[in-house]
N, C-alpha and C positions, 0 to 999 in steps of 0.2 A: 659333504653329504647333505641331502635334503629329502623331505617326505612329500610325495605327490598326492595332493588332495583330490584333483579332478583333471580330466582331459576331455573337454567338450568344445566343439566347433573350432578346433585348432588352437585352443588356448589352454595352457597347462598352468594350474595353480599349485604352488609349492609352499612348504612350511619348513621353517628352521627351528621349531620348538624342540627343546631337549626331551620333553615328555613324549614326543612322537618318534624322535630319532632313537632314543633309548627307553623303550616302553617298559623294560624290566627294572629300571632304576626306581628307587623309592624316595628320591629327593623331593622336597616340597616344591610345588609349582607356585611361582611368584604371581603370575597373572593367569588366573583361571580362564580357560577358553570359553568364549561366549558364542554359542551356535544359534540361539534364538532369543526372543525378547523375554521369555520366561526365566532365563538365566540371570536376569538383572533385577535387583531389588532396590527399593527406595532407600536412600542414604548410603548406598554402597559406593566405595571409591574404585574407579576403574581407570585403566590406562588405554590410550588409543592414539590414532593419528589424525591430523587435520586433513580432510578430504577436499573441501571447497569452502569459499566464502561468497555468499550471495546477499542481496538486500534483505532476505528473510532471516539471516543469521549465519552461524558457522555450523557446517555439517562435519560430524566427528565419527570416524570409522572405528568401531569397537572390534570388528572382525570382517571377514570377506562378505558376510551375509547380513550383518547388523550394523546400522548407522544411527547415530544419535544426533539430536539437534540442540544447539545452544543459542539462546537469544542474546543480542548484543548487550543487554543490561545485565546478563549473567556471565559475560566474558570478562569484564573488568568493572570496577566501581567508578570509572571515569566516563564522562559523556564525550563521545567521539562523533564529530559531524561528518567527516570524510571516511568512508569505509576502506579507502586505499591504505590508511594507516594500519588497519588490521592485517592487510595482506603483507605489509612489511614485517610486522612482529609475529604473525601467524602464517609462515609459509606452508605450502602444501607438503604434507608428509611429516610435519613436526610432531614428535612424541610428547604427550601431555597427560597429566592426571586430572580427572574430572569426577564430580560427585553427581550421583543419580538423584534428580529432584522428583521424578515420578514417570509413570508410563501413562500416556494419554491416547485418545482415539481408539478405544476398545482394544488396548494392548498392542498398538501398532507403532506408536511414536514414543521415543525415549527422550525426555527433557533432561539436559545436563547443565552443570554449572562449573565455571573455572574461577569463581571468586576466591580470594585468599581465605576468607572466613569459612568457606565450605571445604576447600581442599587442603588447607594448611600450607600451600605452596606460595611463593612470591607472586606478586601481580604480573600479568602478562605485559602491561604497559608501564614503563618507568615513570616515577614521579617527576623527573626532570623535564618532561614534556609540558608540565604546567596546565594539564587539562582540568576542567571543572568536574566535581564529583556529582553523582546522581542524587545523593541523599542530602547535600548541603542545603539547597533551597527548600527541599521538602521538610527538613527538620525545623527550619525557621518558620515556615508556614504553619506547621503543626503546633509549634510552641505558641505562636500568636493566637491560633484558633483555640487552644486550650485555655489561655489566659482570658480570652473573651468569654468562653463558656463558663469558666469558674467564677469570674468577677460577680455577675448578678447572683449566683448561688450563694457565695460567701456573704454578700450584703443582705440577702434575704434572711440568711441564718442569723446575722447580727440583729436585724430588726425583730425577728421572732423572739430572740432571747430578751431583747429590751422590752418588748410588749409583755412577755411573761413576767418579767421582774416588776413591771408597772402594775400588772393585775394582782401580783402578790402584795404589793404595798400601794394601795389605791389612794391613801390619804396623805402622801408626801406633799408638802406645801408647794414647792416651786414647780415640780414636774407636772402635777395635775392641772395647775392654772395655765401653764404654758401650752399644754396639749389641747385644752378645751377653749383656747382663746378665740379661735375663728368662729365657732358655732354659738357660743354662749354670750359673747361680747361682754367679757368680765369687767373691762374698764368702765363701761357705761353703768353697770350695776353698782360698782364701788362709788362712782360719783353720786348716784342717787342716794345711796346709803349715808354718805357723809352729809349731804344736804339735809336729810331727814334728822340725823343726829344733832345737827346744829340748831334746828328749829326747836327741838325738845331736849334740852340737856337733862340727862338722867345719870344717877349713880350707877357705877359699874362694879360688878363683882369680879375680883381678880381670880382667875382660874389658873391652875398650874400649866395648862396646855395652851394659854393665850398667845404666847410668843411664837408658837409654831402654827397657829391657826390662820386660815385665810379670812378675807373681809366678810364673805358670806356667812361663815360660821360664827364670827364675832357678833354680827348683827342679830343673828338668830338667837344667840344666848341672851343678849340684852332684852329682846322682846319677851323671851321666856320668863326672865326675872320679873319684868314689869307685869306680866299677866298673873304671875303667882301672887304678887303683892295686892293687885287689884281684886283677885279672887278672895283673898283673906278679908279685905275691907268690905267690898260689895260683891258678893259672889254671883248675884243674878242680874246686876245692872251693868250695862255697857256704856262707856263714855261716848257722848254724842259727837264731841269735837275731835275724835281720834282720826289721825291721817289715814288715807287709803293705803292698803298694803301694795307693795310692788309685785306686779304680775310678770312672771317669767315663763317662757315656753319650755319645752322638753319635759313636762310633767313635774316641775318643781313647785312645792307648796310650803308655806311658812309654818303651818300647823303640825307638820310631821316631825318626828323625833330624828335624832342623828342617825340611828341605824337604818331607818327607812330611806334617808337621803343618799346613802352610799350606792344604792343600786343604779339610779339614773346616771350618776357621775361615772360609774364603771362603764356603762353602755356608751356614754359620750366619748370616753377615752378610747374604747375599742373601735368605735366608728371613725373617730378622728385618725387613729393610728393606721387603720386600714386604708382610708382615703389618702393619707400621706404616702403610704407604701405604694399605692397604685400610681400616684402622681410621680413619685421618684422613679418607679419602674419605667413609666412612659417617657420621662425626660432622659433616662439612661438609654432606653431603646433608641430614642432619637439621636443621642450622641453616638451610640454604636453604629447606627445606620450611616451617619456621616463618615465615621472612620472606615466603615465597610465600603462606602462609595469611593473614598479616596484610594483604598486598596484596590478596588475594582478598576478604577481609572488607571492606576499604575500597572495592574495586570494587563489591561487592554492595550496600553502603550507598549508594554514588553512584547505582547503577542503580535501587535502591528509591526514592531521592529523586526521580529523574527520572520513574519510573512514577507516583509519588504526585502529582507536579506535573502530569503529563499527564492522569491520571484526574480531577484537580480542574478541568481546563480544560473549560468547557462547550461550546466549539466543536469539541472533538476528535471525530473520527469513529471508530467502532469498527473495529478492524483484525484482530481474532481472535475465535475462538469464546468465549474467556473474557470479552472485553469485552462481547459480546452477552449472555452469561449474567448479567453484572452489571446491564446495562440492563434485562433482562427481569425480574430479581428486584426492581429498584426500581419498575418500572411493569408489573406482570403483566397488566393489562387493556388495554394499548395494542396494538392490532392492527398499527399501523405498525411497531413494533419487531420484532414476530414476522415480519412480511413481509420486513423488511430482513435478518433472520437467515436466512430461507429463501433470499433472493436471494444472500447471502454464500456459502452452500453450493452453490447452483446455478452461481455463477461458477467455482467449483472443480470443477464436474461431479460433485458428491457428491449424487446424486439421493436415495439412501436417507436420508442425514442430513437433507436438506430435508424429506422426508416425515415423519421422526421429529420434527422441529421443529414441523411443522404439527399433528401429533397431540398433541404436548405442549401446544401453544397452546390447542387445543380443550378439553383437560382443565383447563388453568390459568385461562383467562378465566372470570370470574364469569357465571353463567347469566342474570343480569339484563342484561348487556351484549349484547343480541341483535345489534345492528349490528356490533359488533366481532367476534363469532363468525362472522357472515355473511361479513365480509371475509376471514377465514381460510379459510372453506369455498370461497369464490370463487377464492382463490389456489391452494388444493389442486386445484380443478377445472382451473384453467389449467395447473398442473404436470402433471397426468395427461394432459391434452390434448396437451401438447408432448412429454413424455418417456415417457408410459405407453401402454397399449393401450386399445382400445375397451372391453374388459371391466373393466379397473381404473377407467376413467372412469365407467362406468355404476354400479359399486359405490359410488364416492364420491358420485355424483349421488343415488342412492337413499337413502344415509345422510343427505345434506344435506337432502333433502325431508322426512325424518322429523323432523329437529331444527330446521328453520326454516320460515318461511312458504313453501309450495310455489310460489306464483306468482313470488316474487322469485327463487327458485332456478332455475325454468324460464327466466325472462327473462335471467338472467346466463349460463346455458348457451347460449342462443340467440346472445347477443352474442359469446361465446367462439367459437362455430362460425363466425359471420359474419366475425370479425376474423382467424381462421385460414383463411378461404376454403374452409370445408367447407359449401358452400351446400346440398348435398343433405340432410345431416343436420340443418341448421338448418330447412329447409323442412318436413321430417318432424316436427320438434319443434313448429313453429308450428301444424301441422295438429292435433297432439295437444292443444296449448294451446287452440285454438279450440273443440275439443269439450269440454274439461274446464272452461274458464273463459269460457263464452259471454257471460256478463253483465258481464265486465270490459272496460271501454272501452280501457284501456291495451294490452291484448293485440291488439286490432284495429289500433290506431295503430302499434304496433311492427312488426306484420306488413306494414302499408302502407308504412312507411319502408323496410323490408327489400326489398320488391318494387320500389319506386321507385328505390332505389340501384342495383338491377340492371337498370333500364330497362324494367321490365314495367308500363307505364302501363295497358294494357287490363286486366290482372289486378287492378290497383289499383281501377279503376272498378267491376269486378264485386265486389271485396271491400267497397266502400262500400255497395253495395246489400244484401249479406249482413249487414253491420253494422247498417244501419237496420232490417232485419227482426228481428235478434236482440236489439238493445238497446231499452230502454224509450223512449217518445216524448220524455220530458223531456231525454234525452241527445242527441237528433238534431241540434239546432242546434249544439251544441258539437262534436259529431263531424264535422259537415260543415265547420265552420270550421277544425278541426284538419287534416282531409284537404286542404282548400284551401291551408293554409299549407305542408304537405308537398309539394303539387304545385308551389307557387312555388319551393321550395328545390331539389327533385330532379326534378320532372316537367315538365308543360306549363303555362306561366303563363296561357295563354288559357283553358284549362279551369279553372284555379284562379279566374280572374276571373269566369267564368260561374257557378261555385259560390257565390262571394260575392254576386254580383248577384241570383241566384235566392233566396238566403237573406234578403237585405235587402228584396227585394220582398215576401216572405212575412211577414217580421218587421221592419217599418221602424223600430220604436221600440227595437230592441236596440242601445243605444249602445255596448255592449262590442264588438259585431261591427263597428260603424262605426269604432271606434278601431283595431281590428286591421287592418281593410281599409286605413285611412289610412296606418298605419305601414308596411304592406307595399308600398303603392303609392309612398310617398315613397322607399323603398329601390330598388324595381324598376321603377316606372312613370315616365312623363314628367310634366313640370310641368302640361301641359294636362289630363291625366287626374286629377292630384291636385286641381287647381282645380275641375274638374267635380264631384268628390266633395264638396269643401267647399261649393260652391254648392247642391248637393242637400241637404246636412245643415242649412244655416242657414235653409232654407225649410221645414223640417219643423215640425210643431206639437208641440214638446216642452216640458217644464218650463223655466221661466226659468233655473234654476240650470244645467241641462244645456246650454241654448243659450248661456249666458255662457261656459261651458267651450269650446264649439266655436268661438265668435267669437274668443276669446282665442287659441286654437290656430291659427286661420286667419290672424290678424294676425301672430303670431310667424313663421309660414311665409313670409308676404309680405315681412316685414322682412328675413328671411334670404336669400330667393331672388328676390324681386320688385323692383319699382321704387316710387318715391314715389307714382305714380298708382295702382298696385294697392293700396298701403297705405291711401291716402285712400278708395278704393272700398270696402274692407272696413269702414273706420270709418263711411262713409255708410250702408252696409247695416245696421250695428249700431244707428245712430241711428234709422233707419227702423223696425227691429224694435221698439225701445223705444217709439217714438211709437204704432205700431199697437197694442202691448200696453196702453199707457195709455188710448188711445181706447176700446178694447174694455172696459177696466175702468170708464171713465166711463159708457158706455152700459149 
């Protein structure tokens, strides 16, 4: 039992679903029927059959009217270079479970996935094949990129924390001196201080913080004590022989107290830390760029290896203008490659580039390759007919007539007009051809086929009369038989039979016409009509070799379509013919 879905154009669509066969049953439907795209939701698991595998991906039939699309990267987690491997493991008609990723193209295309993490099913391709995974290299690259991005951030954070801790404790002895060494030139100051202290030895007060103080702070305290003692003894008189004080840049003065001196030191530390951070960042950026350059070189080498391997593959199809240029350079006289190059630009609606390719082909192809050049001219005529104007088409046509055989160019343009349904232009061109090439049989036959395809049988009959008047008498039999064949294919079969019969009555010994008539009647006529023709032929007075051919053909026909009695009848007729021929030979 089955359920008939539709019966259109002689095709019956059937269904074996239990929900259709037993509509009264309340059993749960395992696979809900999908009649349109709206029945599918994102994230839904659906079952269907593999319809076909193309370079664009796998087409997956969800029902008779709804088809989904699966990209190769969503078929399996492995990278497959040859799509024939998919055809082996995904034969047409295989039942599979897929997950709906989404509906794209304004609700017309359904994107699906067969990955194990989406469907929960095992992978389509086994691990034993040893194929590389899509995500293996990507994860490595992402990890490297993350490390590169995070490294400078972490180090910046460490520097900021260090600078904050230094700002909180600005008078730590060792760190402050080390950080301000470049700008203040501390060693030079300490040397001057020691020289000055040696020239004037003075008593020093021991302070509890002397062990942790720097050289600058110690000298400041000694001077402070000396000034206090001098102020007590002579408050208003200054020593004339007193050594000049050391002058230091960055706003440092010997007469300020300790609290005032902290501010410039802090500023110096901040400026020095900022400058060091900038220098470290620049050096690390330089180091990173070197690493990146090495990685880029490695990537470029890998890409070049892939390109070389792809170019070496003979089954690879050209995908860019550079690929076509390479092919054209290797085979400059191949019109097929030039036409494919033109089609590549036309697919991208680059009409001018396609014209330029055609002109380049006409200049490149050797002048001895006439047919190859003619193919390019015909392609250029087609291009101008589709995308150009009537003026541009006529210019190309005139040039093509100059460089090729005019009759071939005329015939090709007539075919182009007929295929593009420009019947008026085609008929005008045929009239021009009948005037210019009256003695060419092919012109009359092509015009007859054109008229019969459009249903103008009466015009064809008149054309035959004109052809017989224009052509020489030796061509008449062949022209009539060709017109009769065209009538059988596109026109009136009865009129075609009448043409053959009249020709054979006039020329009964033309065995070639008999053979053509037999072939056509076997395809289009009844068995009775075919047997009548064979009976007429075997009773003709022809050469024994020709009669043997017709008897053998008659026998083969009866073995294929007749009975044992009809086969025996043909054999008896052959024996009678041999006996009569032998008796005539004896007499």
